N, C-alpha and C positions, 0 to 999 in steps of 0.2 A: 309725321311727328314735326310738332313745331320746335323752332329755337326754343321756346320757352321750356317746352316738355324736356326737351332734351338736357336742359340745362336744370331743369328739376332733377333727372334721372341721372345725370352724373353728379348731383350733390349728393343723393341718396346713397349713390354708389359710393363715394368718397368718405362720408360717413358711415358707411357698415363696414370700408375698409377700416379707417381709423378705429370703427368700435374694434374690429377685431384683432387690431395690434395692440389697442390697450388688453383684451382679453389675454392675448400671447404672454405680452410682457408683464401679466400677474396672476398666470396660470396657476404656479403653485399656492399664492394666498388664496384665490378665488377657492382651490381644492380645498384647502383649510378649513374655509369658512365654510364650505359646502357641508363638510364631515360636521363641523362645532353646530350647524342647523340642524345636519341629521341627531345629531346627539342630545339638542335641546328636544326636539321633536320625538326621540326614542324616551327621553325622562319624563315628559305628560302621558305619550302614552301607557305608560308603566303605572303614572298614578292613576287615570283613568282604568286600567286595569284591577287595581287595587280596590278603586271603588265600586266597578262591576262585582268583584269577588266578592267583596263584602256585603254586598245588597244579596246575592248568591246565597251566602252563608245564613242572612237574617232571613231570606226566603224559606230555606231548608228548616230552620228554626220553626218558623210559624209551620212548614207542613207538618212537620212531628208534633207540633203541638195542637196541630187540628187532629192529627192520626191518635194521639192519647186520647184527647177529647171525644172523639169518635169512639173509640174504644168503652171510654169509661162509660159514656151515657149508653152504649149498646145495654153494658150489665146493668146501669139503671132501669135501664128499659125492661131488661128482666125479670129483674128486681118487682116492679109496677107491676106485671104480666102475672108473676108467681103471687101477687096477693090479691088478683083480681081488681086490681085499679085501671082499666082500659083506658081511662082519660086520660089520668098520670101519663099511661104507656105513649097514648098519642102526641101528647105534649113533647115528653122526651124525644120521639121519634121524630117531631117537626125540626126540632133542636138537632139531634142529630144530620137531618137533610140541611139543614142551614150550613152544618160543619161542612157536609162534603161539599155543596156547592163553592164554597168558601174555597175549598181545598184542591177544585177541578180548577178555579180561576188561578189559585196561587199555582198549581203545576204548571199551567201552560208560561207563568211570570217564571219560573224556577227554570225552566226549558230554557227559554228566551236566555234570559242568562247565563246559564250553562252553555249552550250557543257559542254566546260571545263570547266571553271566559277560554273557550277554547279557541276560536279565532284569533280572540287578541295574543292570546300566546303565542300562537303560532306565528303571528306576525312580530311580535316583541323580539321573538328566537331570529326568523330574518332579519331583522333590521339591525341586531346586535351582531349576527355573522358580517353582513352586509358591513357595519361601520368595521368593525377591525378587519377584514379585507382591506377598505378604503384605507385605514391608519394603516396597514402596511406597506401599500402600495406609495401612500405618500411619505414614506419613510425609504423606497426605494427612488422616487422619484428624486427628492431634497438630496440623497448622496449621488443619486447620479447629478445632477446639476452642478454639485458643491466640485467633483470629479472631473465634470465639464472646465467647470470653471479654472480650478486650478492647472489643468492640462493647457488652457487656453494663454494662460497666465504665463505658465512655463515655456511655453512656444514663441509668445509675445517676447521674454525675456529671451530665448535663445535667438533669437531672429537679431533681436537689437546685439548682441554681444557679438555675431557673428556680423553684422555690418561694425560695428566697433572695433573688432577685431583686422576685417578687410581695410578698414579708414586706417589704423595704425598699422598693418604691412604696409600696406600703400605711402604712410609717410616715412616710414623705416626705410623704404625703395628712394621715394626722393631725397631723403639723406645723406644714404650712400651714395648716389649719382652725384648729388652739387660735391661732395667730398674729392670723388673721385676725378670730376671736372676741375676741382681747384688746385688738387695734386697733377695733373698734367697739366694746368696753366703754370703753374709754379716750375714745371721741369722743365717747360717752353720759354720760359722766362729765362731761366739758368743759361738755358742749352744758346739763347739769343746774346745774352751777358758776357757769355764767355768767348765766342764768337768774334762780338765787337772788341773785346779785350785783346784778342790774341790768343788767350789763353786756351781755348780748345786746341789749335794748333799748336803750338809749345808743347803741348801733351801729347799730343799724337807724333810731333819729331822726338822727342823724350824718349819714347816709345819703341820709336824706330831707329833709335841712337844715331841722333842726327841732330847736329849741333851741340851737343852738350860737352863743352870745356872744364866743367867743375873736376877738381880732381876726386880723384875715387881709393880709399882705400888696396882695393885687390889689384887699382893700376899703381899703385906707386911700389907692395910688395913686389909686383911681378918686373918694375922696373930694378928695384934693388936685388932683387934673386941673377939678374943679366947681366950687372954689372959683376956678381962675385964669379958669376961663371965665366 
């Protein structure tokens, strides 16, 4: 295969894939249009059916009229024979023959109409059944599509919320860590300041009872008691 043929084949493949993607993306809309087209076709079919049925009814009336004419002219022919008018009876018989020939043709036409009406009624009934089933399926796929979109939206929202919650939790932990670090820094600075000013040593000496020359009420009371004793 030449390079140009391969390129042409690749382009055809790409066009086919693009076409399939468009069809898939608009599947429900296409299905709806196909149902609408089927309904229009069914409407036309029913119109044609009524026309054929009307012609069938007209043909039946013509056949009935011919049967009536045949019966009537047979009576006329009988009357002519009763009167001995052979010529008149023959003329009436020839007219009856015309009626019967016309009737044969109309019977064939009527049979055709009747067959067509039966077939068309069956096709219309089947088409109506198919359209109703497609409409039911359309309702189901629309519902499924809506549910799936809603589910995807909910999942997307949950994922976004989970991400936001995770980010917020991480931010809170960073804030707490900074505050803890700041407290440690403040405590360290205070300890360092006390060491530099000797406060820390004085506090520890006082706690040990060393170097404390200040008078205390308890010491004075003890001294006074000792003097009295």
